[in-house]
FIKOLZA-1660 file (N, C-alpha, C; in steps of 0.1 Angstrom, whole numbers, plus 5000, padded with zeros to 4 digits):
% residues 169
   i   px   py   pz ch aa at
   1 6278 1463 1035  A  X  N
   1 6266 1470 1039  A  X CA
   1 6258 1473 1026  A  X  C
   2 6245 1470 1027  A  X  N
   2 6237 1473 1015  A  X CA
   2 6227 1484 1020  A  X  C
   3 6226 1495 1012  A  X  N
   3 6217 1506 1015  A  X CA
   3 6207 1506 1004  A  X  C
   4 6195 1505 1009  A  X  N
   4 6183 1504 1000  A  X CA
   4 6178 1519 0998  A  X  C
   5 6172 1521 0987  A  X  N
   5 6166 1535 0984  A  X CA
   5 6156 1539 0994  A  X  C
   6 6152 1552 0993  A  X  N
   6 6141 1557 1002  A  X CA
   6 6145 1559 1016  A  X  C
   7 6158 1561 1019  A  X  N
   7 6161 1564 1033  A  X CA
   7 6159 1553 1043  A  X  C
   8 6159 1541 1039  A  X  N
   8 6157 1530 1048  A  X CA
   8 6170 1527 1055  A  X  C
   9 6169 1519 1065  A  X  N
   9 6181 1516 1074  A  X CA
   9 6191 1506 1067  A  X  C
  10 6204 1509 1067  A  X  N
  10 6213 1500 1061  A  X CA
  10 6212 1486 1068  A  X  C
  11 6214 1476 1059  A  X  N
  11 6214 1462 1065  A  X CA
  11 6227 1455 1060  A  X  C
  12 6232 1447 1068  A  X  N
  12 6244 1439 1065  A  X CA
  12 6240 1427 1056  A  X  C
  13 6247 1425 1046  A  X  N
  13 6245 1414 1037  A  X CA
  13 6255 1402 1042  A  X  C
  14 6249 1391 1045  A  X  N
  14 6258 1380 1051  A  X CA
  14 6268 1376 1040  A  X  C
  15 6279 1373 1045  A  X  N
  15 6290 1368 1036  A  X CA
  15 6294 1354 1041  A  X  C
  16 6297 1346 1032  A  X  N
  16 6301 1332 1035  A  X CA
  16 6316 1333 1041  A  X  C
  17 6318 1327 1052  A  X  N
  17 6332 1326 1057  A  X CA
  17 6335 1312 1059  A  X  C
  18 6347 1309 1057  A  X  N
  18 6352 1294 1058  A  X CA
  18 6354 1291 1073  A  X  C
  19 6350 1280 1077  A  X  N
  19 6352 1276 1091  A  X CA
  19 6367 1274 1093  A  X  C
  20 6372 1274 1105  A  X  N
  20 6386 1271 1107  A  X CA
  20 6390 1258 1102  A  X  C
  21 6381 1248 1103  A  X  N
  21 6384 1234 1097  A  X CA
  21 6386 1235 1082  A  X  C
  22 6376 1242 1076  A  X  N
  22 6377 1244 1061  A  X CA
  22 6390 1250 1057  A  X  C
  23 6394 1261 1065  A  X  N
  23 6407 1268 1062  A  X CA
  23 6419 1258 1064  A  X  C
  24 6418 1250 1074  A  X  N
  24 6428 1240 1077  A  X CA
  24 6429 1230 1064  A  X  C
  25 6418 1226 1060  A  X  N
  25 6418 1217 1048  A  X CA
  25 6425 1223 1036  A  X  C
  26 6422 1236 1034  A  X  N
  26 6428 1243 1023  A  X CA
  26 6443 1244 1025  A  X  C
  27 6447 1247 1037  A  X  N
  27 6462 1247 1041  A  X CA
  27 6469 1234 1038  A  X  C
  28 6462 1223 1042  A  X  N
  28 6467 1210 1039  A  X CA
  28 6469 1208 1024  A  X  C
  29 6459 1211 1016  A  X  N
  29 6461 1209 1002  A  X CA
  29 6472 1217 0996  A  X  C
  30 6474 1230 1000  A  X  N
  30 6485 1238 0996  A  X CA
  30 6498 1232 1000  A  X  C
  31 6499 1228 1013  A  X  N
  31 6512 1222 1018  A  X CA
  31 6515 1209 1011  A  X  C
  32 6505 1201 1007  A  X  N
  32 6508 1189 1000  A  X CA
  32 6513 1192 0986  A  X  C
  33 6507 1201 0980  A  X  N
  33 6512 1205 0966  A  X CA
  33 6526 1211 0967  A  X  C
  34 6529 1219 0977  A  X  N
  34 6543 1224 0979  A  X CA
  34 6553 1213 0981  A  X  C
  35 6549 1204 0990  A  X  N
  35 6559 1193 0993  A  X CA
  35 6561 1184 0980  A  X  C
  36 6550 1182 0973  A  X  N
  36 6552 1174 0960  A  X CA
  36 6560 1181 0950  A  X  C
  37 6559 1195 0949  A  X  N
  37 6567 1202 0940  A  X CA
  37 6581 1204 0944  A  X  C
  38 6584 1203 0957  A  X  N
  38 6598 1205 0963  A  X CA
  38 6601 1192 0970  A  X  C
  39 6602 1182 0962  A  X  N
  39 6605 1168 0968  A  X CA
  39 6617 1167 0977  A  X  C
  40 6627 1175 0974  A  X  N
  40 6640 1175 0982  A  X CA
  40 6641 1185 0993  A  X  C
  41 6630 1191 0997  A  X  N
  41 6629 1201 1007  A  X CA
  41 6623 1195 1020  A  X  C
  42 6632 1192 1030  A  X  N
  42 6626 1185 1042  A  X CA
  42 6616 1194 1050  A  X  C
  43 6618 1207 1049  A  X  N
  43 6609 1216 1056  A  X CA
  43 6595 1216 1050  A  X  C
  44 6594 1214 1037  A  X  N
  44 6581 1214 1030  A  X CA
  44 6574 1201 1034  A  X  C
  45 6581 1190 1036  A  X  N
  45 6575 1178 1041  A  X CA
  45 6570 1179 1056  A  X  C
  46 6579 1186 1063  A  X  N
  46 6575 1188 1078  A  X CA
  46 6563 1196 1079  A  X  C
  47 6562 1207 1071  A  X  N
  47 6551 1216 1071  A  X CA
  47 6538 1209 1067  A  X  C
  48 6539 1201 1057  A  X  N
  48 6527 1193 1053  A  X CA
  48 6523 1183 1064  A  X  C
  49 6534 1176 1070  A  X  N
  49 6530 1167 1081  A  X CA
  49 6525 1173 1093  A  X  C
  50 6530 1185 1096  A  X  N
  50 6525 1192 1108  A  X CA
  50 6510 1195 1106  A  X  C
  51 6506 1199 1094  A  X  N
  51 6492 1203 1092  A  X CA
  51 6483 1190 1093  A  X  C
  52 6488 1179 1088  A  X  N
  52 6480 1167 1089  A  X CA
  52 6479 1162 1103  A  X  C
  53 6490 1164 1111  A  X  N
  53 6490 1161 1125  A  X CA
  53 6481 1169 1132  A  X  C
  54 6481 1182 1130  A  X  N
  54 6472 1191 1137  A  X CA
  54 6457 1188 1134  A  X  C
  55 6454 1185 1122  A  X  N
  55 6440 1182 1118  A  X CA
  55 6435 1169 1125  A  X  C
  56 6443 1160 1127  A  X  N
  56 6439 1148 1135  A  X CA
  56 6439 1151 1150  A  X  C
  57 6449 1158 1155  A  X  N
  57 6451 1161 1169  A  X CA
  57 6439 1169 1174  A  X  C
  58 6435 1179 1167  A  X  N
  58 6424 1188 1171  A  X CA
  58 6411 1180 1173  A  X  C
  59 6408 1171 1164  A  X  N
  59 6396 1163 1165  A  X CA
  59 6398 1152 1177  A  X  C
  60 6410 1147 1178  A  X  N
  60 6413 1138 1189  A  X CA
  60 6411 1144 1203  A  X  C
  61 6415 1157 1204  A  X  N
  61 6413 1164 1216  A  X CA
  61 6398 1167 1219  A  X  C
  62 6392 1171 1208  A  X  N
  62 6378 1176 1210  A  X CA
  62 6367 1165 1210  A  X  C
  63 6369 1155 1201  A  X  N
  63 6359 1145 1200  A  X CA
  63 6365 1132 1197  A  X  C
  64 6373 1126 1207  A  X  N
  64 6380 1114 1203  A  X CA
  64 6372 1101 1199  A  X  C
  65 6360 1101 1203  A  X  N
  65 6351 1089 1200  A  X CA
  65 6342 1092 1189  A  X  C
  66 6344 1103 1181  A  X  N
  66 6335 1107 1171  A  X CA
  66 6337 1100 1158  A  X  C
  67 6327 1100 1149  A  X  N
  67 6329 1095 1136  A  X CA
  67 6339 1103 1128  A  X  C
  68 6340 1116 1130  A  X  N
  68 6350 1125 1124  A  X CA
  68 6364 1120 1128  A  X  C
  69 6366 1117 1140  A  X  N
  69 6379 1112 1144  A  X CA
  69 6383 1099 1137  A  X  C
  70 6373 1090 1136  A  X  N
  70 6375 1078 1129  A  X CA
  70 6379 1080 1114  A  X  C
  71 6373 1091 1108  A  X  N
  71 6376 1094 1095  A  X CA
  71 6390 1101 1094  A  X  C
  72 6394 1108 1104  A  X  N
  72 6407 1114 1104  A  X CA
  72 6419 1105 1108  A  X  C
  73 6416 1093 1113  A  X  N
  73 6427 1084 1117  A  X CA
  73 6437 1082 1107  A  X  C
  74 6434 1080 1094  A  X  N
  74 6445 1078 1084  A  X CA
  74 6454 1090 1083  A  X  C
  75 6450 1102 1087  A  X  N
  75 6458 1113 1086  A  X CA
  75 6471 1111 1095  A  X  C
  76 6470 1104 1106  A  X  N
  76 6481 1101 1115  A  X CA
  76 6492 1093 1106  A  X  C
  77 6488 1084 1099  A  X  N
  77 6497 1076 1090  A  X CA
  77 6502 1085 1079  A  X  C
  78 6494 1093 1073  A  X  N
  78 6499 1102 1062  A  X CA
  78 6509 1112 1068  A  X  C
  79 6507 1117 1080  A  X  N
  79 6517 1126 1087  A  X CA
  79 6529 1118 1090  A  X  C
  80 6528 1106 1095  A  X  N
  80 6540 1098 1098  A  X CA
  80 6548 1096 1085  A  X  C
  81 6542 1093 1074  A  X  N
  81 6549 1091 1061  A  X CA
  81 6556 1104 1056  A  X  C
  82 6549 1115 1058  A  X  N
  82 6555 1128 1054  A  X CA
  82 6567 1132 1063  A  X  C
  83 6566 1129 1076  A  X  N
  83 6578 1131 1085  A  X CA
  83 6589 1121 1081  A  X  C
  84 6585 1109 1078  A  X  N
  84 6596 1100 1074  A  X CA
  84 6603 1104 1061  A  X  C
  85 6596 1110 1052  A  X  N
  85 6602 1116 1040  A  X CA
  85 6611 1127 1043  A  X  C
  86 6607 1136 1052  A  X  N
  86 6616 1147 1057  A  X CA
  86 6629 1141 1064  A  X  C
  87 6627 1130 1071  A  X  N
  87 6638 1124 1078  A  X CA
  87 6648 1118 1068  A  X  C
  88 6643 1113 1057  A  X  N
  88 6653 1108 1047  A  X CA
  88 6661 1118 1042  A  X  C
  89 6656 1131 1042  A  X  N
  89 6664 1142 1036  A  X CA
  89 6672 1148 1047  A  X  C
  90 6668 1148 1059  A  X  N
  90 6675 1154 1070  A  X CA
  90 6673 1145 1083  A  X  C
  91 6681 1135 1084  A  X  N
  91 6679 1125 1095  A  X CA
  91 6681 1130 1109  A  X  C
  92 6688 1142 1110  A  X  N
  92 6691 1147 1123  A  X CA
  92 6681 1158 1128  A  X  C
  93 6668 1153 1129  A  X  N
  93 6658 1162 1133  A  X CA
  93 6650 1155 1143  A  X  C
  94 6654 1157 1157  A  X  N
  94 6646 1148 1166  A  X CA
  94 6632 1152 1168  A  X  C
  95 6628 1165 1166  A  X  N
  95 6614 1169 1166  A  X CA
  95 6606 1162 1156  A  X  C
  96 6611 1162 1144  A  X  N
  96 6604 1155 1133  A  X CA
  96 6603 1140 1136  A  X  C
  97 6613 1135 1141  A  X  N
  97 6614 1120 1145  A  X CA
  97 6603 1117 1156  A  X  C
  98 6602 1126 1166  A  X  N
  98 6592 1125 1176  A  X CA
  98 6578 1126 1171  A  X  C
  99 6576 1136 1163  A  X  N
  99 6563 1138 1157  A  X CA
  99 6559 1126 1148  A  X  C
 100 6569 1120 1141  A  X  N
 100 6566 1108 1133  A  X CA
 100 6562 1097 1143  A  X  C
 101 6569 1096 1154  A  X  N
 101 6567 1085 1164  A  X CA
 101 6552 1087 1170  A  X  C
 102 6549 1100 1173  A  X  N
 102 6536 1102 1179  A  X CA
 102 6525 1099 1169  A  X  C
 103 6527 1103 1156  A  X  N
 103 6517 1100 1146  A  X CA
 103 6515 1085 1145  A  X  C
 104 6526 1077 1144  A  X  N
 104 6525 1063 1143  A  X CA
 104 6518 1057 1155  A  X  C
 105 6522 1062 1167  A  X  N
 105 6516 1057 1179  A  X CA
 105 6501 1060 1180  A  X  C
 106 6497 1072 1177  A  X  N
 106 6482 1076 1177  A  X CA
 106 6475 1068 1167  A  X  C
 107 6480 1066 1155  A  X  N
 107 6474 1058 1145  A  X CA
 107 6472 1043 1150  A  X  C
 108 6483 1038 1155  A  X  N
 108 6482 1024 1160  A  X CA
 108 6472 1023 1171  A  X  C
 109 6471 1033 1180  A  X  N
 109 6462 1032 1191  A  X CA
 109 6447 1032 1185  A  X  C
 110 6445 1041 1176  A  X  N
 110 6432 1042 1169  A  X CA
 110 6428 1030 1162  A  X  C
 111 6438 1023 1156  A  X  N
 111 6435 1011 1147  A  X CA
 111 6437 0998 1155  A  X  C
 112 6441 0999 1167  A  X  N
 112 6444 0987 1175  A  X CA
 112 6456 0979 1170  A  X  C
 113 6466 0986 1165  A  X  N
 113 6478 0980 1159  A  X CA
 113 6490 0983 1168  A  X  C
 114 6493 0974 1177  A  X  N
 114 6504 0975 1187  A  X CA
 114 6517 0976 1181  A  X  C
 115 6519 0970 1169  A  X  N
 115 6532 0971 1161  A  X CA
 115 6535 0985 1159  A  X  C
 116 6525 0993 1154  A  X  N
 116 6527 1007 1151  A  X CA
 116 6529 1016 1164  A  X  C
 117 6522 1012 1174  A  X  N
 117 6524 1018 1187  A  X CA
 117 6539 1016 1192  A  X  C
 118 6544 1004 1190  A  X  N
 118 6557 1002 1195  A  X CA
 118 6568 1009 1186  A  X  C
 119 6565 1009 1173  A  X  N
 119 6574 1017 1164  A  X CA
 119 6574 1032 1168  A  X  C
 120 6562 1037 1170  A  X  N
 120 6560 1051 1174  A  X CA
 120 6568 1054 1188  A  X  C
 121 6566 1044 1197  A  X  N
 121 6573 1046 1210  A  X CA
 121 6589 1046 1208  A  X  C
 122 6594 1037 1199  A  X  N
 122 6608 1037 1197  A  X CA
 122 6613 1051 1191  A  X  C
 123 6605 1056 1181  A  X  N
 123 6609 1069 1175  A  X CA
 123 6608 1080 1186  A  X  C
 124 6598 1080 1194  A  X  N
 124 6597 1090 1205  A  X CA
 124 6608 1089 1215  A  X  C
 125 6612 1077 1219  A  X  N
 125 6623 1075 1228  A  X CA
 125 6636 1080 1222  A  X  C
 126 6638 1077 1209  A  X  N
 126 6650 1082 1203  A  X CA
 126 6650 1097 1202  A  X  C
 127 6638 1103 1200  A  X  N
 127 6638 1118 1199  A  X CA
 127 6640 1124 1213  A  X  C
 128 6634 1118 1223  A  X  N
 128 6637 1124 1236  A  X CA
 128 6651 1121 1242  A  X  C
 129 6657 1111 1237  A  X  N
 129 6671 1109 1240  A  X CA
 129 6679 1121 1234  A  X  C
 130 6676 1124 1222  A  X  N
 130 6683 1135 1215  A  X CA
 130 6680 1148 1220  A  X  C
 131 6667 1150 1225  A  X  N
 131 6662 1163 1230  A  X CA
 131 6655 1161 1243  A  X  C
 132 6663 1158 1254  A  X  N
 132 6656 1153 1266  A  X CA
 132 6647 1163 1273  A  X  C
 133 6648 1175 1270  A  X  N
 133 6640 1186 1277  A  X CA
 133 6629 1191 1268  A  X  C
 134 6625 1185 1257  A  X  N
 134 6615 1190 1248  A  X CA
 134 6601 1185 1254  A  X  C
 135 6594 1195 1260  A  X  N
 135 6582 1191 1267  A  X CA
 135 6571 1185 1258  A  X  C
 136 6570 1189 1246  A  X  N
 136 6560 1183 1237  A  X CA
 136 6563 1169 1234  A  X  C
 137 6576 1166 1232  A  X  N
 137 6580 1152 1229  A  X CA
 137 6577 1143 1242  A  X  C
 138 6580 1149 1253  A  X  N
 138 6578 1142 1266  A  X CA
 138 6563 1139 1268  A  X  C
 139 6554 1149 1265  A  X  N
 139 6540 1148 1266  A  X CA
 139 6535 1137 1257  A  X  C
 140 6540 1137 1245  A  X  N
 140 6535 1127 1235  A  X CA
 140 6540 1113 1239  A  X  C
 141 6552 1113 1244  A  X  N
 141 6558 1100 1249  A  X CA
 141 6549 1094 1260  A  X  C
 142 6546 1103 1269  A  X  N
 142 6537 1098 1280  A  X CA
 142 6524 1094 1276  A  X  C
 143 6518 1101 1266  A  X  N
 143 6505 1097 1260  A  X CA
 143 6505 1084 1254  A  X  C
 144 6515 1081 1246  A  X  N
 144 6517 1068 1239  A  X CA
 144 6519 1057 1250  A  X  C
 145 6528 1060 1259  A  X  N
 145 6530 1050 1269  A  X CA
 145 6518 1046 1277  A  X  C
 146 6510 1056 1280  A  X  N
 146 6498 1054 1288  A  X CA
 146 6487 1046 1280  A  X  C
 147 6487 1047 1267  A  X  N
 147 6477 1041 1259  A  X CA
 147 6482 1028 1252  A  X  C
 148 6494 1025 1254  A  X  N
 148 6500 1012 1249  A  X CA
 148 6492 1000 1255  A  X  C
 149 6493 0988 1249  A  X  N
 149 6487 0977 1256  A  X CA
 149 6497 0967 1259  A  X  C
 150 6500 0964 1271  A  X  N
 150 6493 0969 1283  A  X CA
 150 6498 0984 1285  A  X  C
 151 6490 0992 1292  A  X  N
 151 6495 1005 1295  A  X CA
 151 6508 1005 1303  A  X  C
 152 6516 1014 1300  A  X  N
 152 6529 1016 1307  A  X CA
 152 6529 1028 1316  A  X  C
 153 6519 1028 1325  A  X  N
 153 6516 1040 1333  A  X CA
 153 6527 1046 1341  A  X  C
 154 6535 1038 1347  A  X  N
 154 6546 1043 1355  A  X CA
 154 6556 1051 1346  A  X  C
 155 6559 1045 1334  A  X  N
 155 6568 1052 1325  A  X CA
 155 6562 1064 1319  A  X  C
 156 6549 1064 1318  A  X  N
 156 6542 1076 1313  A  X CA
 156 6543 1087 1322  A  X  C
 157 6540 1084 1335  A  X  N
 157 6541 1094 1346  A  X CA
 157 6555 1099 1346  A  X  C
 158 6565 1091 1345  A  X  N
 158 6579 1096 1346  A  X CA
 158 6582 1105 1334  A  X  C
 159 6577 1103 1323  A  X  N
 159 6579 1111 1311  A  X CA
 159 6572 1125 1314  A  X  C
 160 6560 1124 1319  A  X  N
 160 6553 1137 1321  A  X CA
 160 6560 1145 1332  A  X  C
 161 6565 1138 1342  A  X  N
 161 6573 1145 1353  A  X CA
 161 6585 1151 1348  A  X  C
 162 6592 1144 1338  A  X  N
 162 6604 1151 1332  A  X CA
 162 6600 1163 1324  A  X  C
 163 6588 1162 1318  A  X  N
 163 6583 1174 1311  A  X CA
 163 6580 1186 1320  A  X  C
 164 6574 1182 1331  A  X  N
 164 6571 1193 1341  A  X CA
 164 6584 1199 1346  A  X  C
 165 6594 1191 1349  A  X  N
 165 6607 1195 1354  A  X CA
 165 6614 1205 1344  A  X  C
 166 6613 1201 1331  A  X  N
 166 6620 1209 1320  A  X CA
 166 6612 1222 1318  A  X  C
 167 6600 1223 1321  A  X  N
 167 6592 1235 1318  A  X CA
 167 6581 1236 1329  A  X  C
 168 6585 1240 1341  A  X  N
 168 6575 1241 1352  A  X CA
 168 6563 1251 1349  A  X  C
 169 6565 1261 1341  A  X  N
 169 6554 1270 1338  A  X CA
 169 6544 1263 1330  A  X  C
% end
């Protein structure tokens, strides 16, 4: 609040605030630095990967055909690589394996690379075998199956139905 002399009315001085996307970018930078400083900490790599994943997923959900999403596509691959690093340190993490698979799949879909889509699906299937009632893994599995070429719609619906059965709420 700025109060000017002579009894005038106080006025608010505008302050610059970071947008949520700017804040996310800052978090990504910090997480990357933390992961690089803690090379042998799988959780640091997962935290970094999760932020990359979120930054691409948010734009994918809000504006899938936008220039911004095209610019964010490489983040799926960066996320997959960070999850892969975490899995080299702790291979028994089905959620990280599933998120790596989803990242590969979504990157492959965006780039038209069915090899990556298939690799992602294999990772997601392994993850859902290890954690068959994880609704997020099943949702991602269904999304990847539905967007594969050719689309595997019946399998996608079955994955989504399993997710609903696991968590009806």
